C-alpha angles and dihedrals in degrees: 000000000000119000126207113189138168113222129189120229095267094055091043089055090048091053094045088050091050092048092049095042095048102029088229127138124253089255093053093048090052091046090050092048090051092049090048095049093045093053091048093050093042091050091052094052090071095058113113094242092049092049092048092048092046094051095045093242092128110083141143138226140201132227138150121294095248094069095089091058102041106027093121093057090046093050092047090049090047094051092044089056093046100048123041111214108239 
């Protein structure tokens, strides 16, 4: 694959620095950069938060503002209604 990219002065300087510091060609620097970035992204995809976000497991819900203060009573009421006490 051939790549045609427009780089600003800062990125041009960085590439030129990498070429001079490593003695590698432009193609090799770009390939190395892609390999490095791919490894970084692939490693991050195994993080728990990334897995949960990717699978849609992370979500949110809404309720009234009083839930944080009377959740124990609400849970107790809910369980009482669900289970008759024989």
